[in-house]
BAFI-3210 file (N, C-alpha, C; in Angstrom, 3 decimals, decimal comma, padded with zeros to 6 digits):
// residues 238
n [1|2|3|4|5|6|7|8|9|10|11|12|13|14|15|16|17|18|19|20|21|22|23|24|25|26|27|28|29|30|31|32|33|34|35|36|37|38|39|40|41|42|43|44|45|46|47|48|49|50|51|52|53|54|55|56|57|58|59|60|61|62|63|64|65|66|67|68|69|70|71|72|73|74|75|76|77|78|79|80|81|82|83|84|85|86|87|88|89|90|91|92|93|94|95|96|97|98|99|100|101|102|103|104|105|106|107|108|109|110|111|112|113|114|115|116|117|118|119|120|121|122|123|124|125|126|127|128|129|130|131|132|133|134|135|136|137|138|139|140|141|142|143|144|145|146|147|148|149|150|151|152|153|154|155|156|157|158|159|160|161|162|163|164|165|166|167|168|169|170|171|172|173|174|175|176|177|178|179|180|181|182|183|184|185|186|187|188|189|190|191|192|193|194|195|196|197|198|199|200|201|202|203|204|205|206|207|208|209|210|211|212|213|214|215|216|217|218|219|220|221|222|223|224|225|226|227|228|229|230|231|232|233|234|235|236|237|238]
n.u [000,841|000,705|001,306|-000,313|000,017|-002,269|-002,859|-004,852|-006,939|-009,613|-012,144|-013,878|-012,454|-010,307|-011,697|-012,621|-010,213|-009,175|-011,052|-010,604|-007,950|-008,065|-010,344|-010,714|-008,264|-006,646|-004,326|-003,280|-003,304|-004,859|-003,457|-003,050|-004,419|-004,369|-005,071|-003,534|-000,132|001,288|-000,001|000,502|003,312|003,651|002,575|004,348|006,670|006,413|005,472|006,530|005,411|004,709|004,004|003,137|000,424|-000,386|-002,122|-001,609|-002,423|-003,174|-004,342|-002,423|000,065|001,306|001,368|003,872|005,744|005,427|006,290|008,958|010,069|009,438|010,794|013,439|013,758|012,762|013,802|013,518|010,886|008,091|006,298|003,222|001,601|-001,348|-003,152|-004,612|-005,760|-004,617|-002,282|000,325|002,859|003,352|003,358|005,622|007,595|007,230|007,999|010,698|011,461|011,452|009,140|007,146|005,109|002,180|-001,302|-004,181|-007,003|-010,471|-009,735|-008,636|-009,431|-008,031|-005,713|-004,503|-004,055|-002,261|-000,028|000,736|001,387|003,599|005,397|005,719|006,869|009,305|010,646|010,768|012,274|014,647|017,775|018,813|017,012|016,484|018,780|021,881|024,009|023,537|024,597|027,219|027,012|026,125|028,389|030,148|028,926|029,163|031,925|032,599|031,480|033,003|035,555|035,272|034,505|035,210|034,188|031,333|028,912|026,593|023,518|023,574|026,305|027,245|025,767|026,801|029,407|029,189|027,722|024,993|021,417|020,081|017,650|017,578|019,844|019,150|016,767|017,679|019,707|018,278|016,550|018,297|019,853|018,226|018,315|018,276|020,091|021,187|021,199|023,005|025,372|025,706|026,099|028,497|030,193|030,098|031,169|033,766|034,674|034,694|036,792|038,939|038,889|039,697|042,107|043,848|045,353|044,162|042,561|039,149|037,705|039,217|038,793|036,075|036,023|037,356|035,529|033,528|032,036|031,530|031,060|032,061|030,560|028,065|028,737|029,345|026,840|025,372|026,899|026,553|023,828|023,644|025,514|025,245|026,969|029,196|031,763|034,123|033,606|033,401|035,998|037,422|036,414|034,328]
n.v [-001,196|002,095|005,315|008,374|011,841|014,232|017,045|019,710|022,443|022,103|020,470|018,502|017,355|016,235|014,335|012,675|011,655|010,360|008,304|006,880|005,993|004,475|002,765|001,879|001,566|000,621|-000,338|001,974|004,626|007,529|009,454|012,049|015,276|018,380|021,825|023,658|024,618|025,513|024,316|021,668|021,505|021,881|019,510|017,674|018,258|016,932|014,328|011,948|011,263|008,424|008,969|011,851|013,708|016,475|019,527|022,218|024,928|026,791|028,604|030,866|029,183|027,953|024,904|024,578|026,051|024,683|022,062|022,605|023,357|021,032|018,945|019,552|018,779|016,189|014,395|011,805|011,047|010,260|012,410|013,407|015,489|017,474|018,990|021,632|021,911|024,195|024,623|024,104|025,375|025,503|022,803|021,980|023,269|021,903|019,309|019,746|020,008|017,482|015,885|012,905|012,459|013,789|014,604|015,296|017,374|016,611|014,010|010,891|007,550|005,362|006,632|007,530|005,083|003,963|005,685|005,277|002,578|002,682|004,074|002,236|000,133|001,257|001,473|-001,205|-002,386|-001,009|-000,255|002,154|004,360|007,029|008,766|008,534|008,838|007,690|005,182|005,893|007,853|006,288|004,726|006,739|007,613|005,322|005,178|007,510|006,899|004,639|005,770|007,460|006,347|006,734|009,136|011,340|010,398|011,891|012,505|015,085|015,554|013,836|014,913|017,556|016,953|015,736|017,552|017,207|017,000|016,230|014,700|013,532|011,884|010,105|008,865|007,810|006,012|004,135|003,139|001,997|000,168|-001,191|-000,875|001,106|004,163|004,755|002,225|000,920|002,324|001,651|-001,133|-001,191|-000,139|-002,112|-004,281|-003,345|-003,152|-005,845|-006,744|-005,310|-006,351|-008,991|-008,828|-007,114|-006,000|-004,012|-002,114|-002,584|-000,229|001,512|000,518|000,965|003,776|004,114|003,241|005,044|005,302|007,067|006,319|003,445|001,505|001,763|001,031|-001,682|-002,667|-002,253|-003,827|-006,426|-006,714|-006,811|-008,779|-010,846|-011,550|-010,288|-007,773|-008,737|-011,487|-012,163|-011,653|-013,542|-015,798|-017,085]
n.w [000,000|-001,011|000,215|-000,370|-001,137|-001,827|-003,742|-004,378|-005,136|-005,508|-003,999|-004,969|-007,067|-005,690|-004,236|-006,296|-007,417|-005,214|-004,899|-007,274|-006,884|-004,501|-004,643|-007,265|-008,881|-006,827|-004,157|-003,313|-000,907|000,016|002,138|002,938|002,330|000,598|-000,058|-001,318|-002,243|000,032|002,254|001,585|001,759|004,501|005,444|004,229|005,568|007,884|007,393|004,994|001,838|-000,373|-002,896|-004,818|-005,970|-007,713|-008,397|-010,779|-010,965|-008,287|-005,372|-003,212|-003,044|-005,984|-008,034|-009,322|-007,785|-005,392|-006,127|-006,738|-004,230|-002,796|-004,175|-003,665|-001,065|-001,029|-003,196|-004,195|-004,236|-006,196|-008,402|-009,732|-012,040|-012,271|-014,830|-016,884|-020,315|-021,340|-020,031|-020,839|-020,759|-018,027|-017,424|-018,793|-017,286|-014,909|-015,641|-016,045|-013,455|-012,570|-012,378|-012,725|-014,629|-016,326|-015,903|-017,793|-017,255|-017,842|-015,501|-016,626|-015,912|-017,005|-017,957|-015,589|-014,315|-016,125|-015,955|-013,289|-013,430|-015,124|-013,514|-011,416|-012,860|-013,600|-011,153|-010,512|-012,559|-012,887|-011,445|-011,068|-011,063|-010,229|-010,551|-012,385|-010,687|-008,245|-007,253|-006,978|-005,014|-002,845|-002,410|-001,622|000,731|002,350|002,463|003,855|006,342|007,040|007,321|009,450|011,886|014,546|015,205|015,900|013,960|012,171|010,356|009,358|009,379|007,351|005,270|005,070|004,369|001,857|000,517|000,015|000,324|003,550|003,708|001,190|001,304|003,399|002,408|-000,033|000,807|002,336|000,387|-001,487|-000,053|001,650|004,386|007,308|007,641|010,174|011,354|009,712|010,287|012,993|012,704|011,267|013,164|015,113|013,660|013,189|015,790|016,511|014,937|016,064|018,644|018,290|016,914|018,152|021,261|022,604|025,199|026,218|026,617|025,095|022,544|022,351|022,200|019,782|017,949|018,098|020,490|023,336|025,930|027,467|028,739|027,621|025,034|025,459|026,160|023,776|022,034|023,102|022,721|019,955|019,128|020,945|022,866|025,416|024,876|026,100|026,387|023,698|022,804|024,231|023,187|024,316]
ca.u [000,000|001,504|000,639|-000,353|-000,324|-003,079|-002,880|-005,725|-007,820|-011,001|-012,436|-014,526|-011,403|-009,592|-012,579|-012,634|-008,917|-009,085|-011,858|-009,897|-006,756|-008,348|-011,420|-010,675|-006,910|-006,259|-002,901|-002,892|-004,102|-004,686|-003,278|-003,048|-004,985|-004,063|-005,745|-002,532|001,246|001,711|-000,512|001,190|004,664|003,530|002,390|005,570|007,711|006,168|005,342|007,001|004,554|005,325|003,610|002,428|-000,353|-000,673|-002,597|-000,657|-002,977|-003,794|-004,094|-001,365|001,291|000,913|002,010|005,280|006,527|005,381|007,164|010,341|010,461|009,294|011,825|014,723|013,770|012,410|014,041|013,222|009,444|007,474|005,271|002,388|000,973|-002,664|-003,152|-005,615|-005,232|-003,879|-001,205|001,516|004,080|003,543|003,700|007,022|008,386|007,117|008,827|012,087|011,695|011,586|007,901|007,114|004,203|001,092|-002,653|-005,028|-008,384|-010,861|-008,790|-009,060|-009,060|-007,007|-004,476|-003,903|-003,563|-001,097|001,101|001,147|002,038|004,922|006,241|006,037|007,792|010,620|011,276|010,989|013,213|015,893|018,450|019,286|015,892|016,458|019,843|023,018|025,009|023,118|025,530|028,421|026,701|026,101|029,787|030,722|028,347|029,792|033,338|032,636|031,216|034,158|036,717|034,981|033,806|035,525|033,515|029,880|028,456|025,186|023,038|024,066|027,742|027,371|025,187|027,752|030,597|028,893|026,925|023,711|020,388|019,930|016,526|017,988|020,770|018,409|015,862|018,487|020,410|017,284|016,024|019,320|020,474|017,182|018,653|018,355|021,462|021,629|021,470|024,243|026,475|025,890|026,657|029,893|030,922|030,213|032,102|035,116|035,049|035,029|038,139|039,895|038,891|040,410|043,407|044,683|045,248|043,653|041,539|037,798|037,286|039,913|038,083|034,798|036,286|037,779|034,357|032,542|031,275|032,200|030,856|032,375|029,467|027,039|029,276|029,203|025,410|025,008|027,623|025,892|022,501|023,803|026,323|024,811|028,034|029,874|033,055|035,103|033,284|033,730|037,469|037,897|035,827|033,445]
ca.v [000,000|003,310|006,479|009,460|013,217|014,762|018,499|020,356|023,375|021,711|019,300|017,471|016,658|015,394|013,207|011,780|010,968|009,467|007,118|006,123|005,365|003,516|001,807|001,360|001,077|-000,032|-000,361|003,328|005,216|008,976|009,714|013,484|016,144|019,800|022,652|024,495|024,192|025,809|023,246|020,429|021,537|021,674|018,069|016,974|018,500|016,003|012,980|011,840|010,336|007,594|009,552|013,133|014,111|017,880|020,446|023,287|026,237|026,822|029,863|030,969|028,637|027,073|023,603|024,680|026,457|023,573|020,982|023,075|023,219|019,644|018,110|019,825|018,039|014,784|014,151|010,435|010,813|010,494|013,444|013,475|016,804|017,603|020,268|021,893|021,847|025,421|024,773|023,409|026,044|025,079|021,380|021,897|023,641|020,813|018,201|020,126|019,833|016,052|015,141|011,682|012,575|014,718|014,196|016,383|017,369|015,758|012,907|009,592|006,414|004,565|007,412|007,499|003,716|003,766|006,428|004,583|001,337|003,039|004,414|000,977|-000,627|001,891|001,081|-002,644|-002,835|-000,247|-000,067|003,534|005,126|008,450|009,369|007,620|009,033|007,111|004,178|006,624|008,485|005,241|004,400|007,859|007,585|004,216|005,523|008,504|006,173|003,784|006,571|008,347|005,589|007,228|010,422|011,324|010,427|012,254|012,739|016,404|015,421|013,259|015,894|018,651|016,418|015,434|018,661|016,657|017,246|015,116|013,831|012,764|010,850|009,126|008,110|007,079|004,910|003,113|002,531|001,224|-000,863|-001,824|-000,738|002,499|004,660|004,616|000,801|000,590|002,902|000,809|-002,412|-000,969|000,041|-003,428|-005,074|-002,834|-003,510|-007,278|-006,831|-004,812|-007,264|-010,236|-008,604|-006,233|-006,168|-002,761|-002,208|-002,491|001,175|002,124|000,074|001,690|005,132|004,041|002,995|006,111|005,283|007,812|005,536|002,046|000,665|001,810|000,210|-003,089|-002,997|-002,341|-004,965|-007,664|-006,762|-007,158|-009,991|-011,915|-011,732|-009,051|-007,671|-009,606|-012,867|-012,336|-011,684|-014,803|-016,939|-017,807]
ca.w [000,000|-001,114|000,782|-001,352|-000,785|-002,922|-003,624|-005,363|-004,427|-005,723|-003,174|-005,774|-007,816|-004,725|-003,919|-007,448|-007,526|-004,050|-005,196|-008,314|-006,319|-003,435|-004,938|-008,642|-009,189|-005,570|-003,827|-002,914|000,154|000,127|003,566|003,210|001,305|000,773|-001,065|-001,988|-002,009|001,405|003,111|001,208|002,315|005,941|005,630|003,816|006,569|008,995|006,830|003,606|001,088|-001,408|-004,179|-004,751|-007,140|-007,439|-009,414|-011,062|-010,640|-006,967|-004,663|-002,193|-003,660|-007,092|-008,103|-009,731|-006,608|-004,439|-006,606|-006,625|-002,822|-002,380|-004,783|-003,013|000,200|-001,237|-004,623|-004,611|-004,259|-007,509|-008,448|-010,934|-012,120|-012,889|-015,544|-017,907|-021,686|-021,658|-019,043|-021,337|-020,281|-016,646|-017,459|-019,217|-016,113|-013,944|-016,124|-015,783|-012,017|-012,297|-012,171|-013,511|-015,770|-016,046|-016,264|-018,236|-016,767|-016,723|-015,334|-017,141|-015,075|-017,691|-018,007|-014,257|-014,095|-016,994|-015,389|-012,064|-013,844|-015,643|-012,356|-010,746|-013,714|-013,522|-009,894|-010,506|-013,587|-012,934|-010,165|-011,023|-011,611|-009,914|-011,352|-012,527|-009,633|-006,969|-006,763|-006,556|-003,736|-001,820|-002,128|-000,878|002,080|003,076|002,667|004,937|007,591|007,328|007,703|010,585|012,910|015,887|015,391|015,965|012,563|012,063|008,994|008,962|009,128|006,012|004,354|004,877|003,703|000,457|-000,044|-000,423|001,328|004,492|003,343|000,013|001,764|004,186|001,534|-001,009|001,459|002,703|-000,834|-002,194|000,777|002,469|005,795|007,725|007,756|011,568|011,591|009,003|011,063|014,177|012,286|010,918|014,434|015,745|012,860|013,445|017,162|016,475|014,359|017,061|019,795|017,975|016,282|018,976|022,706|023,148|026,231|025,667|026,566|023,959|021,347|022,352|021,708|018,381|017,088|018,244|021,738|024,409|027,150|027,192|029,230|026,570|023,953|025,836|026,105|022,364|021,472|023,534|022,101|018,548|018,944|021,846|023,855|025,785|024,188|026,766|025,999|022,276|022,692|024,818|022,476|025,255]
c.u [000,878|000,693|000,798|-000,686|-001,021|-003,278|-003,726|-006,691|-009,297|-011,283|-013,037|-013,511|-010,612|-010,409|-012,579|-011,350|-008,740|-009,851|-011,178|-008,725|-007,104|-009,339|-011,347|-009,316|-006,396|-004,732|-002,387|-003,855|-003,814|-004,660|-003,398|-003,658|-004,638|-004,705|-004,801|-001,134|001,729|001,275|000,235|002,598|004,651|003,370|003,691|006,728|007,587|006,146|005,797|006,141|005,353|005,077|002,884|001,688|-000,803|-001,182|-001,518|-001,188|-003,746|-003,499|-002,952|-000,014|000,891|001,741|003,477|006,163|006,568|006,338|008,632|010,855|010,469|010,434|013,213|014,863|013,555|012,581|013,662|011,732|008,868|006,363|004,551|001,650|-000,394|-002,713|-004,335|-004,967|-004,396|-002,702|000,124|002,813|004,391|003,964|005,166|007,956|008,387|007,990|010,310|012,464|011,724|010,298|007,876|006,261|003,107|-000,232|-003,445|-006,426|-009,344|-010,009|-009,386|-008,543|-007,928|-005,677|-003,748|-003,305|-002,291|000,143|001,633|001,869|003,443|005,892|006,671|007,034|009,201|011,349|011,608|012,123|014,554|016,471|018,948|018,234|016,085|017,556|021,054|024,047|024,673|024,138|026,828|028,197|026,673|027,520|030,448|030,216|029,025|031,248|033,491|032,432|032,438|035,351|036,498|034,266|034,056|034,811|032,010|029,352|026,958|024,812|023,543|025,556|027,981|026,883|026,167|028,997|030,369|028,148|025,644|022,691|020,229|018,805|016,847|018,881|020,030|017,535|016,633|019,122|019,445|016,793|017,033|019,862|019,473|017,528|018,727|019,810|021,998|021,976|022,768|025,466|026,762|026,549|028,136|030,748|031,123|031,213|033,545|035,572|035,393|036,459|039,196|039,986|039,719|041,828|044,329|044,498|044,788|042,598|040,162|037,322|037,995|039,194|036,751|034,971|036,638|036,611|033,207|031,687|032,066|032,161|031,058|031,279|028,339|027,466|029,066|027,751|024,970|025,647|026,925|024,533|022,596|024,455|025,846|025,834|028,577|031,168|034,108|034,869|033,656|035,232|038,014|037,354|034,902|032,071]
c.v [001,248|004,506|007,693|010,797|013,819|016,258|019,108|021,256|023,050|020,387|018,167|016,683|015,739|014,143|012,181|010,986|009,967|008,172|006,246|005,340|004,227|002,421|001,178|000,751|000,207|-000,048|000,991|003,836|006,706|009,319|011,193|014,232|017,590|020,587|023,611|024,023|024,427|024,717|021,937|020,371|021,330|020,189|017,320|017,201|017,550|014,559|012,975|010,825|009,474|008,189|010,868|013,345|015,539|018,638|021,502|024,639|026,175|028,162|029,731|030,464|027,670|025,790|023,647|025,046|025,341|022,461|021,363|022,910|021,756|018,774|018,352|019,010|016,539|014,401|012,754|010,142|011,171|011,526|013,387|014,804|016,704|018,959|020,391|021,885|023,083|025,665|024,202|024,037|025,609|023,612|021,199|022,246|022,520|019,630|018,479|019,905|018,358|015,313|013,952|011,809|013,570|014,153|015,413|016,241|017,315|014,488|011,581|008,481|005,611|005,306|007,377|006,128|003,458|004,454|005,720|003,280|001,609|003,361|003,143|000,151|-000,052|001,460|-000,402|-003,073|-002,117|-000,059|001,355|004,465|006,620|009,210|008,459|007,738|008,386|006,131|004,819|007,256|007,475|004,868|005,490|007,882|006,505|004,521|006,531|007,819|005,357|004,574|007,418|007,641|006,114|008,534|010,240|011,493|010,691|012,432|014,080|016,381|014,883|014,246|017,017|018,189|016,219|016,557|018,135|016,879|016,023|014,147|012,963|011,595|009,740|008,246|007,244|005,845|003,779|002,386|001,600|000,056|-001,661|-001,837|000,746|002,907|004,469|003,168|000,380|001,100|002,049|-000,518|-002,286|-000,799|-001,299|-004,297|-004,646|-003,214|-004,995|-007,476|-006,412|-005,735|-008,518|-010,015|-007,675|-006,585|-004,873|-003,018|-002,009|-001,040|001,938|001,778|000,799|003,087|005,124|003,790|003,946|006,112|005,981|007,014|004,055|001,103|000,616|000,963|-001,269|-003,551|-003,191|-003,579|-006,275|-007,821|-007,242|-008,534|-011,165|-012,245|-010,366|-008,963|-008,605|-011,065|-013,138|-012,458|-013,021|-016,020|-017,746|-017,991]
c.w [000,000|-000,637|-000,134|-000,688|-002,010|-002,729|-004,744|-004,600|-004,619|-004,997|-003,990|-006,593|-006,889|-004,407|-005,046|-007,585|-006,392|-004,317|-006,253|-007,724|-005,362|-003,829|-006,321|-008,967|-008,049|-005,380|-003,364|-001,837|000,222|001,612|003,906|002,026|001,634|-000,354|-001,771|-001,601|-000,596|002,363|002,844|001,787|003,816|006,255|005,348|004,784|007,749|008,511|005,377|002,858|000,126|-002,792|-003,939|-006,065|-006,866|-008,658|-009,654|-010,597|-009,322|-006,309|-003,671|-002,713|-004,752|-007,123|-008,458|-008,547|-005,574|-004,848|-006,440|-005,199|-002,397|-002,899|-004,184|-001,735|-000,015|-002,705|-005,103|-004,724|-005,633|-007,395|-009,789|-010,899|-012,794|-013,576|-016,491|-019,277|-022,048|-020,722|-019,517|-020,833|-018,857|-016,574|-017,825|-018,057|-015,084|-014,348|-015,909|-014,327|-011,616|-012,010|-013,119|-014,765|-015,407|-016,545|-016,693|-017,637|-017,958|-016,681|-015,789|-016,234|-015,705|-017,764|-016,668|-013,981|-014,897|-016,427|-014,140|-012,397|-014,369|-014,514|-011,636|-011,546|-013,663|-012,260|-009,868|-011,431|-013,598|-011,554|-010,013|-011,592|-011,421|-010,646|-011,369|-011,415|-008,313|-006,414|-006,291|-005,194|-002,597|-001,423|-001,295|000,560|002,919|003,387|003,806|006,283|007,998|007,858|008,958|011,731|014,324|016,210|015,571|014,530|012,540|010,595|008,484|008,648|007,713|004,962|004,034|004,124|002,208|-000,254|-000,687|000,691|002,235|004,126|002,138|000,436|002,481|003,315|000,544|-000,374|001,797|001,459|-001,491|-001,379|001,603|003,951|006,128|007,910|009,163|011,903|010,914|009,779|012,284|013,807|011,924|012,166|015,144|014,991|013,104|014,843|017,262|015,976|015,376|018,271|019,530|017,454|017,062|020,447|023,373|024,215|025,587|025,612|025,455|022,645|021,226|021,769|020,222|017,422|017,410|019,486|022,841|025,705|026,840|027,683|028,204|025,377|024,246|025,752|024,648|021,726|021,836|022,889|020,656|018,371|019,795|022,906|024,248|024,990|024,791|026,364|024,553|022,092|023,191|024,098|023,320|024,631]
res [x|x|x|x|x|x|x|x|x|x|x|x|x|x|x|x|x|x|x|x|x|x|x|x|x|x|x|x|x|x|x|x|x|x|x|x|x|x|x|x|x|x|x|x|x|x|x|x|x|x|x|x|x|x|x|x|x|x|x|x|x|x|x|x|x|x|x|x|x|x|x|x|x|x|x|x|x|x|x|x|x|x|x|x|x|x|x|x|x|x|x|x|x|x|x|x|x|x|x|x|x|x|x|x|x|x|x|x|x|x|x|x|x|x|x|x|x|x|x|x|x|x|x|x|x|x|x|x|x|x|x|x|x|x|x|x|x|x|x|x|x|x|x|x|x|x|x|x|x|x|x|x|x|x|x|x|x|x|x|x|x|x|x|x|x|x|x|x|x|x|x|x|x|x|x|x|x|x|x|x|x|x|x|x|x|x|x|x|x|x|x|x|x|x|x|x|x|x|x|x|x|x|x|x|x|x|x|x|x|x|x|x|x|x|x|x|x|x|x|x|x|x|x|x|x|x|x|x|x|x|x|x|x|x|x|x|x|x]
***
């Protein structure tokens, strides 16, 4: 079930699309509705949808401005634009911003289903849907973690190092590796500590510091939770 953010200033259109997604096409749930770009951004700052369907012409903040702001924070989320027949200039701008496709009003059930199927096929058949640099970015993220295990590795630290948006890094890493960034960092710290425990005679508190734990007791608790043994037991082969 994919969660959808639906943005349109006409309630009747939102109702119609919601029914198409949930009752006809199925597999989609309209979790959030907004009547303009400002409301949509407020929602997206709290919850990240799997899919956005947005009108172009809306009061307060139009669809183009909304997409521009939204894509900077959530570049991996697919966006579909709703437009009128005389909105081609706006549609062209939206496509430049990275939207997946557009729907002309009145919205056709088959057109919507076709666009959604194409989006699903892209994700299913391609390992580099969003951009060719993804695999490079993943390698860079992992390299930064590997070289800085003794430091406090935060999302902002990685973001500042790579000059990439934190949300992009978090979403990209989870999508490509099927593991949360925080879990990967912890696993790398545990793996490194295993290596140091078996290949050196360093004190356990020294090893804790070398893998980013200021408190050696906390390190021991985390290590036992992950490995099933205390660092001392692991070193002794108990």
